[in-house]
N, C-alpha and C positions, 0 to 999 in steps of 0.2 A: 503494499500498500506506499503509493507516493506521501509525503510531507505535507501537500494541501490539502488530501481525502482525509488522513488522520486528524488534521486540525477538523475538517467537517464532522468527521464521527464525532468528534469528544466536544463540537459545538451543538450536535444533536441531541445528544445525552444530556448536555443542561439546560436545553431549549425545550424538549418534548415534555418535562414536567413541570411546564410553568412554576416555576419557583417564586416565593415571595421577595427574594433576594438572590440575585444573578450575579456573579462575582465571575469576573473575564480578564483572564492575564493573556495580553497580547491577543486578542482574539483575531487579529487582521492577519498575522505571520502567517507565512506561506500561503494562504488564498488567493486565488488568482480575481483577476477583478472585477469579474461579474458578483464573484460570492462574495468579495467587499460590499460592493455596491449595496447587495441584497441585506446584509447583517445591518448596514449601518442604515437603511429604509425601516428594518424589522425595527430597530433598537430608537431608534428616533421616534417610534409610537410606542415602546413596551410603557405599562401602565402600572408597572410596580418598580422594587429598589433595583436600581443598577450599581455598581463598582466595578467601574474598567480599570485595565493596566493598559497604557499604549503610546507608542510613539511616532502613530500619525495621527498627524495636526488637522487633516480633513477629517479624520474619523472622529476624531474628538470634538472639532465644531459643531460637526453633523447630527451627534449623538446628544451630549453631555450637557448639562445646563449648570454645574455647578464645580468647582475644583478644589481639590486638597493637594496642595506643594508640601512634600516632605525633603529637608535640607536641614543642616545642622542639629541632626538629633531633633528637630523641631515639625510640628503641623501647623500649616496656616490657609485660612478658608477664603474662597474667591468665590462670588458671583460669577454666571456667565460662563459662555463658552472657551475655549483654548484660546483664540484671539484676545478676547475681552480679559482674560485673564492675564497674557502675555503685557496687555497696553498700562491697565490699569498697574500690576507689577513695576514696570519699568516708570509709571508718573509717580508711584508710592516710594520707590527706591530715591528717584530724584531728591524728593523732599524730604526724604529721611536724611539724606547725604546732606543737605542745606541745614536742616536743624544739629544733626552731629557738629559738623563744622564751626558753628555759632555758638553751640555749648562749650567746643574744647576751646574756642578761643575766649569764651568767659572764665572758664576753667583756669586756664593760661596766666589771664591779666589778675582776678583775684591771689591764685599765688605769689604772681610778681610784687604784689601789693602785700601782702605778709612777710614777703622775703625782704623785704626794702623797711617793713616801720622796723626794725634794729630793739632797742629798751627803753624808747622813749615813752613815757608811761600814757600820753594821752592816744599815742600813735598804737601801743600793743592792745587798749582797748578796742580802737577801729579793727587792726587784727583779728582778734577772738570773734569778733562779730563775723568779721568775712568766711573765718573759719567755720563757724557754724552755719552758715550760708549755704559752703561748698560741703560739709559734711552733710546736711539735709539733700543736697542734691544728689549725694552718691546712696543714701538713705533711699530716697524713690527712688531711684533705678536710672541710671546715665543712658541716655541714646546708645542706640550700637552701633558700632561702623558698619555700612552694607560691604560685604563679602562677597565680591563680583566671582561665579563661575568660573571654575578652572577653564584653561584654555592649554591644548595639546598641541604640542608641534612636532611634527615625525618628518624626516630626515632618510632618504631613501637613495641607494646607490646608484650611479646612473647604469644605466641597461644597457648590453651588447645588442646593437644591429642585426639583426639577421638578415639576411636574404631570401626574399619567396624562395621556393612555397615552407612556409616556418609549421603550418599543420593543414595538411589536407585528408579530404575526404573522397575517396571515388569508386561512386557506385556501392556504397557501403549499405547492408543488409543486417538487420537485429532482431532477434525474439529471444525470451530469457530461458524459454524450452528446447532451444535449437531448433523447432520445426519451420519452416517459410510462413507456413498457413497460419504461426502467431505473432508473425514479424510487427513489431511498432514502427521501424521505418524498411523500405525496400527500395535498392538502389538510388539513394541521396549523395548528392555530392557536395561539397564545402571546400573554401579555399578560406584560409587565415593569414594575414599578414602583419605587420608591423604597426598600420596604421589602422586596422580593423578594432572597432567599437562596439560590439554586438549586444545587443538584448535577446534571449529567449522568450519568446511569451506564447503563451496559448491557457488553455484550459486545462485545471490538475490534471493529473494521471495523464497525460498525453505523452510524458516519456521526456520531458525537457531535463530532468537531473538524470534519466539514462543514457543522453544524448555527453552531458558534460564527462560521464563516467568513461565512456566511449574516447572523447578526449585526451584523455588522462590516462587510459590506458587500462583503469580498474578491471574493465571489461571489453572481450573481443568480439569482434563482428562476428555474423556465420557466414558473410559475405561481401567480396569487394575487399578493398584494403584502404588502411587510413595510414598517412606519411606525416612524421613530424620530424624535423630539422636536430641532429645529432647534437645539437648546442641547445635546443629547445629548453628551459626550466620555466615548469609548471608550479603556480602558487595556486591555491584551494581553499574557498572557504564554504562548508558545508552548511545545511540548513539543519541540519542535527549536529549541533558542535562535541556532542558526546561521543561522536564519532570519530573527532579526530583529537581532541583534546585526553588529556590525563588528569580528571580531576583530584587526583589527592594533590597535585603539586597548586604552591603558587602562580600566578602570573608570570612572575619573574623568572622563576627556576624553570618553567616549561618552555619559554621563550629563549632564555638559556642555552639549555640542554638541544636548541633548534636550529638557532643563528647564530647566536656569540661565538 
């Protein structure tokens, strides 16, 4: 069963009972466009409780009416869809930083005044008064500085330019049973070179992931020929991360064993 059909079956199981509380974790992952559109329309009219985790902004805009933001070990609550959340949060953070900077300037001014008072009796009384103001500000809670989201920068080595053909399919046929009558593909031809930027599209279950496995050499065709340049290096990201990752390792240690 393909990743898309696994997700369809899991969604059908969750939706079939019409639960009072429906919890969906990345429900659009691995779904084709048609299934995503159907799910969005269905959930937009869902008349019970829905809690969803998703990184699809369009999906969140079409389905959700409230946002809960989890960051820095705290929850914050926002009304509206995802676009409204982004806009309102940006405005609030801008205002919060203005208030933070103003308060920090006030604190610095109070501390400078206290430090300048010395031991003069009349100034000491003023210093104590200012210290009480400062203590009250701290007791009531200072305005927090906005912590921006982390930005990651990646640097990759230059790729070696390979002359064509880099990867080619010549009249390739494939079936899992090995029988031509069960073939997913019959006599397909495909050429890939250094300038190719290709998206494989199609409904769930038609064999997109299988075609990628043929490109990588994980599977072999029952007919035709697949040519790969002798210097070709293939990087692969699987829709099922457990197929690739050692879940007992940390992120850095896994990468170190593979690439460093």
